[in-house]
N, C-alpha and C positions, 0 to 999 in steps of 0.2 A: 836579419838574424839567421845564422846558419842553423839548419835543422839536424836533429840527431840522425846518425847513420850507423851502419856497421853494428858495433857492440851495443848501440842504443836501440836496436830493433825490438828486443824483448821489452825494454822499458816503454817504448812507444805503444806496443800492443796492449799492455796493461792500462796505459793512459787512455788509449782509444776506447777500450771497453768501458772505462769510467765515464768518458765524455758521451758515448752513445746512450748510456743510462741517463746521463744528465739532461740531454736534449729532448728526451721523451716528454719531459715537462719543461726542464731547462730553467733558465733565468730570463725573465722578460721584463721589459720596462715600457710603460706607457704613460702618457701625460694624463694628469688628473687634477683634482682640486688640491689646494695646499693642505698639508697635514694639520690636524687639530692640535691645539697647544698642549704640549706635554703628553707623555704616555704613562699610564698607570702601571705600577708594579703588579706582576702576576705570576702565578705558577699553577701547576696542575694539582698541587696538594698531595703529591705522591710521597713526600717525606721531607725532612729537614736536613740539609747538608751540615757536616762538621768539618772543621779545618784539619788538614793533615800536615801542612807545612806553612810557615810564615817566612818573611824575608830573611829572618835570622836562622832558618833551618830547623827550628825546634818544633816538635809536634805539639798539638793542643789537645788536651783531654776533654775540654768543655765543648758543648755544642754551640753553634752560631745560629742566631735567630734567622729564620728564613724571611726573605723579602716577599711581600705580596699577600695572597689570600691565606687564611688559616689552613693548616694541613688537616687531612682526615685523621680520625683517631686510630692511628696505627703506628708501629714502632718506627722511629727515625732511622735514617741511614747511619751507618757507623763509620768511624774513621779507619782507613787502611793506610798506614805509612807508605810513602813512595820515595825510595832513595834517589830516583831519577829526577825529582822535582827541583831541578836547578838548570840554569842555562840562560842564554841571551837570545831573544827573538828580535832580529833586525828587520824593521819594517820600512818600506819605501813609501812615504806619504807625501812626497814633494810633487807639486803640480807641474814642474817643468824640468826637473833634473832627469838625466838619462839613467839607465840601469847602471849600477855602481858596485864597487867593492870598497872596503874600508881599510885604512891603515890607522893604527893607534899610536902614532909617533914615528920618528925617523932615527932614533938612537937607541942603544941598549937592547933589551929583549925585544921591544916593539919594532925596532929597526931591522932586526934579524928575521922577523916574521914576513911571510908573503901576505899580500892583501887578503882580507877575509870577506866573504867565504872563499875557501881555496879549493873546494871540490863539489859543492852543491850546484848542480846544473839548473839553469833557468828553464821554465816550462817549455817543452817542445824545442829544445835547443841542446847543442853540445858545447856551450860556453858557460863559464861560471859567473855568477853575479846575483844581485838582487834586482829583479825586474820591477818595472813601474807598477805600483799598486799591489806588490806581493810581499812575502815575508820569508826569511830564512833563519833557521835555528842554528846558533853557534853553541859550542861547548861553554861551560863556565869559564870566564876569562882567566881565572887562576890556573886552570888546567893547561893553558898555553903560555903561562908565565907572566900574564898581565896583572900585576898586583901593584898597589901603591908603593910597597917596599922596593920593587924592581925599578921604580921610577923616582927614587929618592924621596918618597913620601908625597909626591905631587900627582894629581890626576893626569892621565895621558891626553894629549891633544888628538882630536879625531879628524881624519882627512877622508873625503869621499873622492874616489877616482872612477870616472866613467869606464866601464869594463871594456869598451871598444879600444881603449888605448893599451890594454894589457894583453890583448890576444896575440899569441905567436902568429906569424914570425916577427911582429913589430918588436917584441921583447920576449926573452925567455920566460917560460911558464913559471919558473921558480925564482923570478926576480924579487928580492926582498924590498921592503918599504924604504930602507936606507938608500938603496940604489935607484929609487924612483923619485923620492921627494928631495931633489937636489937641482932645482931649475937653474939653467945657465951653465951647468958643468959638463954637458955633453954625455956621451955614453948612452946608458939606458935611462938617464934622467928625463922626467917629464918636463914639458914647458910650463910656465907659470899659469897658463890658461887651460891646462889639461887636468887640473885637480882643484878641489875646493876645501879650504880650511874651515872646519866647523868649530864648535866650542870644545871645552874640556869634557872628558867623559864624566857623566854624572856620578857622584860618589856612591849612591846606592847600588850601582851596577857591579861594584866590586864585591858585594856581599853575597853569601850563599842565598839562593832562591831563584825564582824565575822572573826575569826582567824583560820588558819591552824597550828596545832602543829604537826610537822613531826618528827618521830623517824627514823633516818637513820644511815648509817655507819654499822659497824659490831662489834660483840663482839669478844673477843680474842679467839684464838685457831684454827680458820679456816677462810678462805677467801683470797681475793687478791685485789690489788688496782683497778683492772678493774671493779670488782663488788662492792667494798666497798667504793671506793674513793681514791684519790691519797695519802691521809695522813694515810692510813691504816697501822697498825703495828700488826703482827700476835701475838706478846706477849702481847701488851697492848690493841689491838683493837682500834676502833675509833667510837664506838656507841655515838651518839649525838642527841641533840634535837634542832630544829630550828622552827621559826615561820614565817608566811607570812600573810598579811592582804588581805581580800577580800572586795569588795564593792557590795552592793545590787542594782540591776537594775530591771526594770519591763517593760512590754510592754502592749499595748492595742489591737493590731491586733491578732486575734485568732491563726494564724498559725506562728507567729514569734517564733523563738527559739534563745535565746541570749546565746552565749557560749564563754568561755575562756578556755585555756589549762594551767594547773599548772604542770610544769615539776618536778617530784619528784623521778626520777630514777637516782641514782648516776652512774649507768652503762651506761646511755645514754648521760651523760654530755659531751659536746664538739662534739657530732656526729651530722651530718646533719639529720634533722627530717622533714618529710612532713606529714601533716594531712589534710584530706578533709572530707566533710560531704555531704551525698546525698544517692541515690540508690547505693547499694553495687555492683551492676553489671555494673555501669558506672563510669566515672570520675566525682567526686563531686566538690563542691565549696571549694576552699582552705581556710583553717583557719590558721592564723599566729601562729607559735609556736617557742619558744626559746629553745635551747638545754642546757642552763645554769640551773643548779640545783636551784630550788626555784623560778624561774621566773614564772610570770603569764602573759600570752599574749593572745590577744593584750591588751593594757592598759584599753580600754573600749571594751565591748564584740562585737564580730562579730555577725551580725544578719543574720541567715540562716532561713530556713522555712521548714515545712512539714505539710501535711494535717492531722490534729488531728481527723477528722471525719472518716478517713479510718483506720479501725482496723488492716488491713493487713500491713500497712506501718511500724509498729513497728518491724516487722520481715524483711522487705525488705530494709529499710533505716537505716543508721547509720554512723559510722566513720571508715575511713581507715587511718592506720598509717604505714608509710614506713620508716624504720630505720635499720641500721646495717645489711643490706642484707635480711631482712625479711619484709613481709607484713602482717599486722594484720587487719582483717575485723571484726568489732563488730556491730551488729545490735543494735538499740535502746532498743529492748527487752532484748538482752543479757547484755547490760550495766546495765539496771535496775535490772536484776536478780542477778548480782554481787554486785550492790550498795545497794539495798534494797529488799532482797528476799521475804519479806512479802507483798510487794505491787504488783500491776498489772500495766502493762505499761501505759494504758490509764489514770489511776489515778495518776501515778507518774509524767508523763509529762504534766499534766493538769495545774500545777502551772504556774503563769505568772512571776515567778522569773527567773532571769538568772541562768544558770548552770555553775559550774566550773567542767571541766573534768580533773581528776587527772591521770596523766601519770605515771605508776608504772611498775616495773618488770625489768628483766634482759634478754637480748637476748641470752646470753650464756647458759641459763638454758635449758637443752635438756632432751629428753626422754631416756630411756634405749637403744633404737635403734639408738640414735645419732641424731635424727631429733628434731626440736623444739617442745616443748610442746605447748598446746593451752590453751586459757582461759577456755575451757570446761574440759580438763583433769587435769590441775593444775593451777587453776585461780589465786593463790596468787603470784607465783614466776615469771611467764612469763610476757612479755610486754603486758599490758592491760590498759584499761581506766575504771575508775569509774566516775559516774556522780552524782553531788551533787547540789541540788537547794540552792543557797546562801541565799536568803531572806526568804524562807519558809522551815525550816528544816523538814526532813521526820521523825525524831525521836529526842527525848531528853533523856538525861541520866545524872546521877550524883546527889548526895545529898540525896538519899533515906535513910530514917531512918532504920538502920539495927537492931534496938532493942538493948537491954542492952547486952553488951559483957561480957561473963564469961570465963575467961582464962581456957583453957583445956577442955571446954565443948564438943568439937568435934560434934557440931550440924550437923546432917546429911542432912539438907535441902540444896537445890541447891543454886547457887549464884545469881539466878534471883529473 
């Protein structure tokens, strides 16, 4: 993968600062005993979150019961409406698909769009795409013209294209989906084996709100049911797309940290998982987590806390995940470095939005020596957490005007 150069130098410096902070405690993995069955719900009792947005975009004036321990006798957090609480978070949860970009059809409005994301660079890279085990935020689909009405009332078909086939000079950076999804016609058309047809775009994704669009399963040719899901077929594969809805919450107490866990690892489905938050050298506060793929737990966020005025806490505190005989320890700084490498921990966690922690990876993915890889050595494939602020996105992407497309022009500019 090409590394960022030139104009990316400043971007790299900010990322490097974050990574240096992360590795002071970092994310470590070691073998241990299998996790105990089920994780109990828990929070610090610092307050009760209330909903600011639902999938339909309307604010809620009523409070939502907190999951876990009873709160202390103090005023609950209050709702602060957030007009930015909408968008689509594309997550790469496939065990064997390469980094990709998405097309949402090959005719009409969708056919005129370039593959998305169209400007969000992959970590430590100057090429655009969704890296293995990572996530990219897109604008609400309606903002780029992807509505049911624009497709004759039917949902759009989703196609995943490995980003390596979209890099100039193979194809112009502004090649639209209509000029790519036309196998056998020459020109800039991809071959039949250079893209993957997934399912129709799930209907909830068209609505106002924050939606996770997860690409999971495996492409044909390699894989197994344990890593790819029970319905995997080595000849046909089982690559698929699914969606889940998130709700935006907020808080007013400066040290509150509102968190939910989204289980997006097919390899962990059905296995006991334990997650806790706090100092990585001690037993933290338990956070409820479901092992069912696609579940977001608890239904309303757990309220934990940390001292945001202490700059050292981003390296000392974080999440512990115990599952399948391994223990994963990720500091807040390490999670930020994987989730938004251009940011710094203090800036990233300063938002008052709740965070959804995306649980990704495969515990069977090991190093050449037979031991488990770590989020430092192979961050995309091993068991790891990403952290995403639901109500205040750290980045937006999608719908950039790529200029006038000229077939066969082989524009040498990069995809960003």
